[in-house]
Residue frames as qw, qx, qy, qz and C-alpha x, y, z in Angstrom:
[[0.266, -0.594, 0.441, 0.618, 120.94, 116.27, 35.15],
 [0.662, 0.646, -0.077, -0.373, 120.84, 116.79, 31.41],
 [0.928, 0.185, 0.178, 0.269, 122.61, 114.51, 28.95],
 [0.468, 0.795, -0.166, 0.349, 126.17, 115.44, 28.04],
 [0.664, 0.073, -0.392, 0.632, 129.39, 116.52, 29.69],
 [0.332, -0.898, -0.102, -0.270, 129.44, 118.56, 32.92],
 [0.574, 0.238, -0.458, 0.636, 132.34, 119.89, 35.00],
 [0.502, -0.833, -0.154, -0.173, 132.28, 120.82, 38.68],
 [0.509, 0.354, -0.457, 0.637, 135.17, 122.35, 40.61],
 [0.588, -0.759, -0.153, -0.236, 135.06, 122.51, 44.40],
 [0.293, 0.441, -0.638, 0.558, 137.38, 123.02, 47.32],
 [0.747, -0.503, -0.349, -0.260, 136.43, 121.02, 50.41],
 [0.354, -0.683, 0.528, -0.360, 137.55, 121.04, 54.02],
 [0.358, 0.271, -0.893, 0.008, 139.35, 117.72, 54.69],
 [0.197, 0.035, 0.818, -0.540, 137.22, 117.00, 57.75],
 [0.618, 0.301, 0.113, -0.718, 134.04, 117.43, 55.67],
 [0.753, 0.341, -0.465, -0.317, 135.08, 114.48, 53.49],
 [0.954, -0.284, -0.067, -0.073, 136.17, 112.25, 56.35],
 [0.660, 0.353, -0.385, 0.540, 139.88, 113.05, 56.59],
 [0.560, -0.787, -0.249, -0.070, 139.84, 113.47, 60.36],
 [0.737, -0.284, -0.071, 0.609, 143.59, 113.82, 61.02],
 [0.101, 0.988, 0.116, 0.003, 143.85, 117.63, 61.24],
 [0.431, -0.716, 0.404, 0.373, 147.60, 117.50, 61.89],
 [0.530, -0.012, 0.690, 0.493, 148.12, 115.72, 58.56],
 [0.202, 0.532, 0.613, 0.548, 145.38, 117.25, 56.42],
 [0.145, -0.589, -0.352, 0.713, 145.19, 120.94, 57.27],
 [0.105, 0.314, -0.336, -0.882, 144.62, 122.32, 53.76],
 [0.704, 0.362, 0.210, -0.574, 141.53, 122.11, 51.58],
 [0.523, 0.047, 0.794, 0.307, 141.11, 119.31, 49.06],
 [0.345, 0.474, -0.253, -0.769, 140.65, 120.67, 45.54],
 [0.523, 0.198, 0.829, 0.017, 138.33, 118.47, 43.49],
 [0.361, 0.355, -0.388, -0.770, 137.53, 118.61, 39.79],
 [0.540, 0.191, 0.803, -0.165, 134.65, 116.33, 38.81],
 [0.288, 0.247, -0.567, -0.731, 133.94, 115.54, 35.16],
 [0.539, 0.231, 0.736, -0.338, 130.52, 113.93, 34.63],
 [0.250, 0.162, -0.653, -0.696, 129.46, 112.48, 31.30],
 [0.556, 0.192, 0.628, -0.509, 125.77, 111.52, 31.43],
 [0.335, 0.175, -0.712, -0.592, 124.57, 109.07, 28.80],
 [0.625, -0.270, -0.634, -0.365, 121.13, 107.57, 29.28],
 [0.763, -0.602, -0.186, -0.140, 120.98, 105.81, 32.66],
 [0.839, -0.101, -0.151, 0.513, 124.75, 106.02, 33.12],
 [0.107, -0.983, 0.143, -0.038, 126.93, 108.66, 34.79],
 [0.834, 0.190, -0.167, 0.490, 130.62, 108.34, 33.88],
 [0.306, -0.949, 0.043, -0.053, 132.48, 110.23, 36.60],
 [0.722, 0.244, -0.264, 0.591, 136.13, 111.19, 36.70],
 [0.381, -0.923, -0.055, -0.011, 137.39, 112.96, 39.79],
 [0.618, 0.408, -0.282, 0.610, 140.77, 114.64, 40.02],
 [0.541, -0.823, -0.172, 0.039, 141.90, 115.58, 43.53],
 [0.512, 0.459, -0.320, 0.652, 144.75, 117.72, 44.81],
 [0.521, -0.841, -0.043, -0.142, 145.81, 118.57, 48.34],
 [0.328, 0.572, -0.611, 0.437, 148.87, 118.88, 50.52],
 [0.834, -0.505, -0.182, -0.127, 149.54, 116.79, 53.60],
 [0.132, -0.763, 0.585, -0.241, 152.15, 116.64, 56.36],
 [0.967, -0.019, -0.253, 0.014, 154.18, 113.48, 56.84],
 [0.475, -0.728, 0.486, 0.089, 157.28, 112.22, 58.62],
 [0.516, 0.583, -0.601, -0.180, 160.08, 110.86, 56.42],
 [0.982, -0.152, -0.061, -0.089, 160.57, 107.10, 56.73],
 [0.793, 0.279, -0.268, 0.470, 164.37, 107.47, 56.49],
 [0.325, 0.313, -0.337, 0.826, 165.34, 110.61, 58.42],
 [0.274, -0.563, -0.719, 0.303, 162.17, 111.12, 60.54],
 [0.066, -0.192, -0.044, 0.978, 161.97, 114.81, 59.59],
 [0.382, 0.634, 0.572, -0.353, 158.52, 116.34, 58.98],
 [0.107, -0.140, 0.509, 0.843, 157.70, 117.45, 55.43],
 [0.543, 0.490, 0.307, -0.608, 154.75, 118.54, 53.30],
 [0.265, -0.033, 0.833, 0.485, 153.86, 116.60, 50.15],
 [0.509, 0.231, -0.201, -0.804, 151.50, 117.33, 47.27],
 [0.419, 0.133, 0.896, -0.067, 148.94, 114.58, 46.78],
 [0.467, 0.362, -0.294, -0.751, 147.45, 114.33, 43.30],
 [0.304, 0.053, 0.951, 0.028, 145.20, 111.51, 42.19],
 [0.493, 0.140, -0.352, -0.783, 142.50, 110.60, 39.73],
 [0.316, 0.097, 0.919, -0.217, 139.66, 108.13, 39.99],
 [0.421, 0.038, -0.484, -0.766, 136.97, 106.96, 37.58],
 [0.248, 0.184, 0.889, -0.338, 133.68, 105.36, 38.47],
 [0.282, -0.204, -0.595, -0.725, 130.38, 104.70, 36.75],
 [0.326, 0.191, 0.659, -0.651, 126.99, 105.14, 38.41],
 [0.294, -0.050, -0.696, -0.654, 123.99, 103.56, 36.73],
 [0.619, 0.003, 0.426, -0.659, 120.37, 102.64, 37.27],
 [0.777, 0.298, -0.442, -0.334, 120.71, 99.81, 34.69],
 [0.760, -0.444, 0.440, -0.180, 120.92, 96.63, 36.82],
 [0.945, 0.272, 0.101, 0.154, 122.34, 94.53, 33.95],
 [0.415, 0.778, -0.267, 0.389, 125.21, 97.00, 33.54],
 [0.492, -0.745, 0.357, -0.275, 126.10, 96.61, 37.26],
 [0.950, -0.168, 0.260, 0.045, 127.37, 93.06, 36.79],
 [0.725, 0.635, -0.122, 0.238, 130.14, 94.08, 34.37],
 [0.474, 0.422, -0.407, 0.657, 132.65, 95.63, 36.77],
 [0.494, -0.503, -0.561, 0.434, 133.18, 96.37, 40.47],
 [0.187, -0.233, -0.076, 0.951, 133.67, 100.10, 39.76],
 [0.269, -0.353, -0.498, -0.745, 130.07, 100.38, 38.60],
 [0.013, 0.173, 0.718, -0.674, 127.67, 101.50, 41.30],
 [0.039, -0.595, -0.767, -0.239, 123.93, 101.63, 41.51],
 [0.078, 0.119, 0.201, -0.969, 121.99, 104.88, 41.66],
 [0.301, 0.519, 0.761, -0.245, 118.21, 104.87, 41.91],
 [0.279, 0.468, 0.531, 0.649, 116.46, 106.33, 38.82],
 [0.176, -0.883, -0.371, -0.228, 114.54, 108.84, 40.94],
 [0.607, -0.541, -0.100, 0.573, 117.68, 109.98, 42.80],
 [0.290, 0.945, 0.100, 0.117, 118.55, 113.61, 42.01],
 [0.029, -0.868, 0.482, -0.114, 122.05, 113.67, 43.56],
 [0.918, 0.063, -0.328, 0.212, 125.03, 111.33, 43.81],
 [0.447, -0.854, 0.264, -0.033, 127.20, 111.63, 46.92],
 [0.823, 0.400, -0.296, 0.273, 130.83, 111.02, 45.91],
 [0.310, -0.842, 0.349, -0.269, 132.31, 112.12, 49.26],
 [0.844, -0.343, 0.411, 0.042, 133.54, 108.62, 50.10],
 [0.824, 0.451, 0.141, 0.313, 135.08, 108.24, 46.63],
 [0.210, 0.874, -0.214, 0.381, 137.00, 111.49, 47.12],
 [0.566, -0.697, 0.404, -0.177, 138.20, 110.44, 50.58],
 [0.922, -0.059, 0.353, 0.149, 139.41, 107.07, 49.29],
 [0.661, 0.670, 0.022, 0.337, 141.13, 108.72, 46.32],
 [0.060, -0.881, 0.347, -0.317, 143.10, 111.04, 48.63],
 [0.719, -0.510, 0.462, -0.097, 144.08, 108.17, 50.94],
 [0.914, 0.199, 0.287, 0.207, 145.19, 106.01, 48.02],
 [0.448, 0.836, -0.122, 0.292, 147.38, 108.88, 46.79],
 [0.429, -0.793, 0.425, -0.080, 149.58, 108.60, 49.89],
 [0.594, 0.489, -0.639, -0.002, 152.74, 106.74, 48.87],
 [0.912, -0.295, -0.280, 0.057, 153.72, 103.57, 50.70],
 [0.689, -0.143, -0.148, 0.695, 157.27, 104.86, 51.24],
 [0.042, -0.980, -0.188, -0.048, 157.16, 108.43, 52.57],
 [0.686, -0.066, 0.018, 0.724, 160.39, 110.25, 51.74],
 [0.074, -0.824, -0.125, 0.548, 161.13, 113.95, 52.25],
 [0.357, 0.725, -0.406, -0.426, 163.14, 113.81, 48.98],
 [0.947, 0.242, -0.157, -0.140, 163.90, 110.94, 46.64],
 [0.668, 0.400, -0.491, 0.390, 167.61, 110.88, 47.62],
 [0.532, -0.739, 0.203, -0.361, 167.14, 111.13, 51.40],
 [0.427, 0.447, -0.744, 0.254, 170.19, 109.65, 53.13],
 [0.766, -0.448, -0.441, -0.136, 168.36, 108.83, 56.36],
 [0.487, -0.793, 0.302, -0.209, 169.89, 108.36, 59.80],
 [0.300, 0.486, -0.806, 0.157, 173.18, 106.71, 60.73],
 [0.817, -0.295, -0.446, -0.215, 172.25, 103.33, 62.25],
 [0.675, -0.076, -0.508, 0.529, 175.03, 103.70, 64.86],
 [0.237, -0.128, -0.336, 0.902, 175.08, 107.29, 66.09],
 [0.119, 0.709, 0.666, -0.201, 171.66, 108.46, 64.81],
 [0.092, -0.462, 0.153, 0.869, 172.99, 111.49, 62.92],
 [0.595, 0.692, 0.328, -0.244, 170.76, 112.84, 60.15],
 [0.628, -0.091, 0.475, 0.610, 172.98, 112.21, 57.12],
 [0.316, 0.765, 0.408, 0.386, 171.15, 114.89, 55.11],
 [0.191, -0.973, -0.022, -0.127, 172.36, 117.56, 57.55],
 [0.283, -0.794, 0.537, -0.015, 175.69, 116.33, 58.93],
 [0.590, 0.391, -0.706, -0.015, 178.40, 113.80, 58.24],
 [0.893, -0.377, -0.235, -0.072, 178.46, 110.71, 60.38],
 [0.129, -0.798, 0.530, -0.255, 180.99, 110.76, 63.21],
 [0.952, -0.184, 0.242, -0.043, 181.25, 106.97, 63.44],
 [0.255, -0.679, 0.605, 0.330, 184.91, 105.93, 62.99],
 [0.045, 0.251, -0.891, -0.375, 184.51, 102.77, 60.97],
 [0.726, -0.032, -0.321, -0.607, 181.74, 100.81, 59.38],
 [0.502, -0.287, 0.751, -0.320, 180.83, 98.03, 61.73],
 [0.559, 0.208, -0.695, -0.402, 180.69, 94.61, 60.07],
 [0.888, -0.263, 0.110, -0.360, 178.67, 91.71, 61.37],
 [0.309, -0.562, 0.766, 0.047, 181.25, 89.15, 62.57],
 [0.782, 0.195, 0.586, -0.079, 179.42, 86.39, 60.70],
 [0.654, 0.753, 0.075, 0.017, 180.49, 88.06, 57.41],
 [0.263, -0.824, 0.457, 0.206, 184.15, 88.53, 58.43],
 [0.673, -0.110, 0.676, 0.278, 185.21, 85.26, 56.71],
 [0.579, 0.672, 0.418, 0.195, 183.82, 86.52, 53.38],
 [0.041, 0.987, -0.135, -0.084, 185.69, 89.80, 53.75],
 [0.504, -0.556, 0.596, 0.284, 188.96, 87.84, 54.05],
 [0.699, 0.293, 0.600, 0.256, 188.21, 86.14, 50.71],
 [0.366, 0.913, 0.171, 0.062, 188.09, 89.54, 48.98],
 [0.249, -0.871, 0.372, 0.203, 191.69, 90.33, 50.07]]
């Protein structure tokens, strides 16, 4: 590859990059790779976008979420440069290609939020009757209070 800045845009099948769960990842992963080659170093920025199916942690309803993420890594054949950071990887000087498939897969997986919500204000399920509070009002007559807290409730009166 020649010195300078290069841009590559690809659309990959999720299974081709190691995202095996076809029920979750059924749409292609769009990848934009920016490569800045300077000497022995390749400064790579990858921007990924896809959609995935999840189940809401509060109401248990299925939903589709956009996943957008960005990752930067440096590949180099300079062994002294390798010791500076963990996001610097070795590439042999005679190597003509760099496989970033695993980087893309990890970037997509790290884009999945820890708390999966169908919407930021999801009301979830009633803990007593199980009604989806986003769809219907709860039919429970009264809020049940743990009897251990009853003494504190009397103090508020």
